[in-house]
C-alpha positions as CSV (number, residue, x, y, z in Angstrom):
1,M,0.8,-22.9,-5.6
2,K,4.0,-23.2,-3.6
3,H,4.0,-21.9,-0.1
4,Y,7.3,-21.3,1.8
5,S,6.9,-21.7,5.5
6,S,10.6,-21.4,6.2
7,L,13.6,-19.5,5.0
8,A,15.6,-22.7,4.7
9,Q,13.0,-24.0,2.2
10,M,13.0,-20.8,0.2
11,H,16.8,-20.6,0.0
12,H,17.1,-24.2,-1.0
13,E,14.6,-24.2,-3.8
14,N,16.0,-20.9,-5.2
15,Q,19.6,-22.3,-5.0
16,W,20.7,-19.6,-2.6
17,N,23.3,-20.2,0.1
18,P,21.6,-21.5,3.3
19,P,20.4,-18.8,5.7
20,L,22.7,-17.9,8.6
21,N,19.6,-17.4,10.8
22,P,16.4,-19.6,10.5
23,M,14.2,-16.5,10.9
24,F,16.1,-13.8,9.1
25,S,18.2,-13.7,5.9
26,I,19.6,-11.5,3.2
27,V,20.2,-12.3,-0.4
28,G,22.6,-10.1,-2.4
29,F,22.7,-10.4,-6.2
30,L,26.4,-10.4,-6.8
31,S,26.0,-11.4,-10.5
32,E,23.1,-11.5,-12.9
33,C,20.7,-14.2,-12.1
34,T,17.7,-15.7,-13.9
35,L,14.7,-17.2,-12.1
36,G,12.4,-19.7,-13.7
37,D,8.6,-19.5,-13.8
38,R,7.0,-19.7,-10.4
39,E,4.1,-18.6,-8.3
40,F,4.3,-18.7,-4.5
41,T,3.5,-17.3,-1.1
42,S,5.6,-17.2,2.1
43,D,5.4,-16.4,5.8
44,C,7.9,-13.6,5.3
45,Y,8.1,-9.9,5.0
46,V,10.4,-9.0,2.1
47,I,12.2,-5.7,1.4
48,A,13.9,-5.8,-1.9
49,F,15.9,-3.4,-4.1
50,K,16.1,-4.6,-7.7
51,K,16.2,-3.5,-11.3
52,I,14.7,-6.1,-13.6
53,I,16.3,-6.4,-17.0
54,S,13.6,-8.7,-18.5
55,G,10.8,-11.0,-17.5
56,Q,7.5,-10.5,-15.7
57,F,7.0,-10.0,-12.0
58,M,3.4,-10.0,-10.6
59,Y,2.7,-9.1,-7.0
60,G,-1.0,-9.2,-6.1
61,R,-2.7,-8.4,-9.3
62,T,-0.5,-6.0,-11.2
63,R,2.7,-6.1,-13.2
64,Y,5.9,-4.7,-11.7
65,D,7.3,-1.6,-13.4
66,H,10.8,-2.7,-14.2
67,D,12.0,0.4,-16.0
68,N,13.8,1.8,-13.0
69,G,15.7,0.4,-10.0
70,S,13.2,0.5,-7.1
71,L,12.5,-0.6,-3.6
72,F,9.4,-2.7,-3.0
73,F,7.8,-4.5,-0.1
74,M,5.9,-7.7,0.3
75,K,4.0,-9.1,3.2
76,P,3.3,-12.6,4.4
77,R,1.0,-14.8,2.3
78,Q,0.8,-12.3,-0.6
79,I,0.8,-14.1,-4.0
80,I,4.0,-13.5,-6.0
81,E,4.4,-14.6,-9.6
82,M,7.7,-14.6,-11.6
83,K,8.3,-15.4,-15.2
84,N,11.8,-15.6,-16.7
85,L,13.2,-12.8,-14.6
86,Q,16.7,-11.4,-15.1
87,Y,18.1,-8.9,-12.7
88,E,20.9,-6.4,-12.8
89,K,23.8,-7.4,-10.5
90,D,23.1,-4.6,-7.9
91,G,20.3,-5.6,-5.8
92,F,19.3,-7.3,-2.5
93,M,16.5,-8.9,-0.6
94,I,15.9,-8.8,3.1
95,L,13.7,-11.7,4.2
96,I,12.1,-11.5,7.7
97,H,10.0,-14.4,8.9
98,E,7.0,-13.0,10.8
99,D,8.0,-15.0,13.9
100,Y,11.3,-13.1,14.0
101,L,9.3,-9.9,14.9
102,K,7.4,-11.4,17.8
103,G,8.0,-9.7,21.1
104,H,9.7,-6.7,19.3
105,E,8.0,-3.3,18.9
106,L,8.4,-3.6,15.1
107,N,5.9,-6.4,15.2
108,N,3.1,-3.9,15.7
109,L,4.7,-0.9,13.9
110,I,5.2,-2.8,10.6
111,E,1.5,-3.0,10.2
112,R,1.3,0.8,10.0
113,Y,3.5,1.0,6.9
114,G,0.9,1.1,4.2
115,F,3.4,0.4,1.4
116,F,3.3,-3.3,2.3
117,D,-0.2,-3.2,0.8
118,Y,0.9,-1.4,-2.4
119,E,1.0,-3.1,-5.7
120,T,4.5,-3.5,-7.3
121,N,3.7,-0.9,-10.0
122,E,3.6,1.5,-7.0
123,A,7.1,0.6,-5.9
124,L,9.4,3.3,-4.5
125,H,11.7,4.7,-7.2
126,L,14.8,6.1,-5.4
127,S,17.0,9.0,-6.3
128,S,20.7,8.4,-6.3
129,K,21.1,10.0,-2.9
130,E,18.2,8.0,-1.5
131,E,19.5,4.8,-2.9
132,Q,22.9,5.4,-1.2
133,T,21.1,5.8,2.2
134,I,19.3,2.5,1.7
135,W,22.5,0.8,0.6
136,D,24.3,2.1,3.7
137,L,21.6,0.7,6.0
138,Y,21.7,-2.6,4.1
139,G,25.4,-2.7,4.6
140,K,25.0,-2.4,8.3
141,I,22.4,-5.2,8.3
142,E,24.7,-7.4,6.2
143,E,27.6,-6.8,8.5
144,E,25.6,-7.7,11.6
145,Y,24.0,-10.7,9.8
146,K,27.4,-12.2,8.9
147,N,28.9,-11.7,12.4
148,N,28.7,-14.3,15.1
149,P,25.2,-13.8,16.7
150,D,25.0,-12.7,20.2
151,A,22.3,-11.2,22.6
152,Y,22.4,-7.9,20.7
153,S,22.2,-9.2,17.1
154,R,18.4,-9.2,16.6
155,E,18.0,-5.8,18.2
156,I,20.6,-4.2,16.0
157,I,19.4,-5.8,12.8
158,L,15.8,-4.8,13.5
159,Y,16.9,-1.3,14.4
160,H,18.4,-0.9,10.9
161,V,15.3,-2.5,9.3
162,A,13.1,0.0,11.1
163,A,15.3,2.8,9.8
164,I,14.9,1.5,6.2
165,L,11.1,1.6,6.7
166,K,11.2,5.1,8.2
167,Y,13.3,6.4,5.3
168,S,11.0,4.6,2.8
169,Q,8.0,6.4,4.3
170,R,9.7,9.7,3.8
171,Y,10.7,8.9,0.2
172,F,7.2,7.7,-0.7
173,K,5.9,11.2,0.4
174,R,8.5,12.7,-1.9
175,Q,7.4,10.4,-4.7
176,F,3.8,11.4,-4.1
177,V,4.7,15.0,-4.7
178,D,6.8,14.3,-7.7
179,R,4.1,12.3,-9.4
180,Q,1.5,14.9,-8.5
181,L,3.6,17.5,-10.4
182,A,4.0,15.1,-13.4
183,S,0.4,13.9,-13.8
184,G,-1.8,16.4,-11.9
185,K,-3.5,16.0,-8.6
186,T,-4.9,12.6,-7.9
187,V,-7.8,14.3,-6.0
188,S,-8.9,16.0,-9.2
189,R,-9.1,12.7,-11.1
190,F,-10.7,11.1,-8.0
191,D,-13.4,13.8,-8.0
192,E,-14.1,13.2,-11.7
193,V,-14.6,9.5,-11.3
194,L,-16.9,10.1,-8.3
195,K,-18.9,12.8,-10.2
196,T,-19.4,10.4,-13.1
197,Y,-20.5,7.6,-10.8
198,L,-23.1,9.9,-9.2
199,A,-24.2,11.5,-12.5
200,K,-24.9,8.0,-13.9
201,N,-27.0,7.2,-10.9
202,S,-24.9,4.1,-10.4
203,I,-25.8,4.2,-6.7
204,K,-29.2,2.7,-7.4
205,D,-27.8,-0.3,-9.1
206,Q,-24.4,-0.7,-7.5
207,G,-24.7,0.9,-4.1
208,L,-22.2,3.2,-2.4
209,P,-18.9,3.7,-4.3
210,T,-16.2,1.8,-2.5
211,V,-12.5,2.7,-2.1
212,F,-11.7,-0.5,-4.1
213,Y,-13.9,0.7,-7.0
214,M,-12.3,4.2,-7.0
215,A,-8.8,2.7,-6.9
216,E,-9.6,0.3,-9.7
217,Q,-10.8,3.2,-11.9
218,L,-7.6,5.1,-11.2
219,H,-5.4,2.0,-11.7
220,L,-4.1,2.2,-8.2
221,S,-4.2,-0.1,-5.1
222,P,-6.7,1.0,-2.4
223,R,-4.0,1.7,0.2
224,Y,-1.8,3.6,-2.2
225,L,-4.8,5.7,-3.3
226,S,-5.7,6.6,0.3
227,D,-2.1,7.5,1.2
228,L,-1.7,9.6,-1.9
229,L,-5.0,11.5,-1.2
230,R,-4.1,12.0,2.4
231,Q,-0.8,13.5,1.2
232,E,-2.7,15.9,-1.1
233,T,-5.8,16.7,1.0
234,G,-5.3,15.4,4.5
235,K,-8.2,13.0,4.0
236,T,-8.5,9.3,3.0
237,A,-10.4,8.0,0.0
238,L,-13.2,6.9,2.2
239,E,-13.5,10.3,3.9
240,L,-13.6,12.0,0.5
241,I,-16.4,9.6,-0.7
242,H,-18.3,10.5,2.4
243,L,-17.9,14.2,1.9
244,A,-19.2,13.9,-1.7
245,L,-22.2,12.0,-0.5
246,I,-23.0,14.5,2.3
247,S,-22.8,17.3,-0.3
248,E,-25.4,15.5,-2.4
249,A,-27.5,15.0,0.7
250,K,-27.4,18.7,1.5
251,N,-28.8,19.5,-1.9
252,S,-31.6,17.0,-1.4
253,L,-32.4,18.3,2.1
254,R,-32.6,21.9,0.8
255,L,-35.2,20.9,-1.8
256,G,-37.4,19.5,1.1
257,N,-39.5,17.1,-0.9
258,Q,-38.0,13.9,0.4
259,T,-37.8,12.3,3.8
260,V,-34.4,11.7,5.4
261,S,-34.8,8.0,5.0
262,E,-35.6,8.4,1.3
263,I,-32.5,10.6,0.8
264,A,-30.4,8.0,2.6
265,Y,-31.7,5.2,0.5
266,E,-31.2,7.2,-2.7
267,L,-27.6,7.8,-1.8
268,G,-27.0,4.1,-1.2
269,F,-27.3,3.9,2.6
270,E,-29.2,0.8,3.7
271,N,-29.4,2.2,7.2
272,S,-30.8,5.7,7.6
273,S,-29.5,5.9,11.2
274,Y,-25.9,5.3,9.9
275,F,-26.5,8.1,7.3
276,A,-27.7,10.4,10.0
277,R,-24.6,9.7,12.2
278,L,-22.3,10.3,9.3
279,F,-24.1,13.5,8.3
280,K,-23.8,14.9,11.9
281,K,-20.1,13.9,12.0
282,Q,-19.4,15.9,8.9
283,T,-21.7,18.9,9.5
284,G,-22.2,19.1,13.2
285,M,-26.0,18.8,12.7
286,T,-28.5,16.0,12.1
287,P,-30.2,15.9,8.7
288,V,-33.4,17.2,10.3
289,E,-31.6,20.1,12.0
290,Y,-29.8,21.0,8.8
291,R,-33.1,21.1,6.9
292,K,-34.7,23.3,9.5
293,A,-31.7,25.7,9.4
294,Q,-32.1,26.0,5.6
295,L,-35.8,26.8,5.8
296,N,-35.4,29.5,8.4
């Protein structure tokens, strides 16, 4: 698999004009272009707006939804696969080598944007108004990129990059709401998967249900699932899994015929002390205190 450690290498092998900055570049698609088959990784963050006419684009493990123009985000060393891609003329890519961010506040902030961990089928589909906002910011980045660099260039460029990320975070929240209205609440489907897992007694064979497992059942990436659930419920996927398990534990404690350790083991906890800490965190009482309160 090809790995691009520099922007110059990436530009050269894709037959783009040489980058004007060794650590930061932009690529605008001024005419339709076709890329051959390839699979690669890089040391770059990529922000891209594209509409794919034909071909296949794999980022991580899922196929990119190319029915709409959309904004998507890639992080360093994420596997990207392309097969006979053809783009519409309106599109761009912003390539930021990870070293370009060092010493800047965005170096830490960028890790907080969960959409860099989304799969490409979870890309951000922009409304016309939203698209114009992103294009305006891109235009400011392009203008600064093509100017003669000075002491302010990097700060100004990253200021506009940060604005794109902020707007994208806002637009993703809007998209979460739109998709919830179109397909129903994700938390309802999440609960159904979790109930089925518990009803089948899968814990005994497979252990505690993981966020990865739940996301896979719902055909979402773990980060996207947690962000979507947080938007709907204020809680992450892991927190909802824990709440469901504590609810099961409460039922078992009320019956009173099992020890706390047995209940913890039955629910997939290898460590009963961890189960007790989690139970107290969720209920304000230890399992023993909860059982006594139910018996009184």
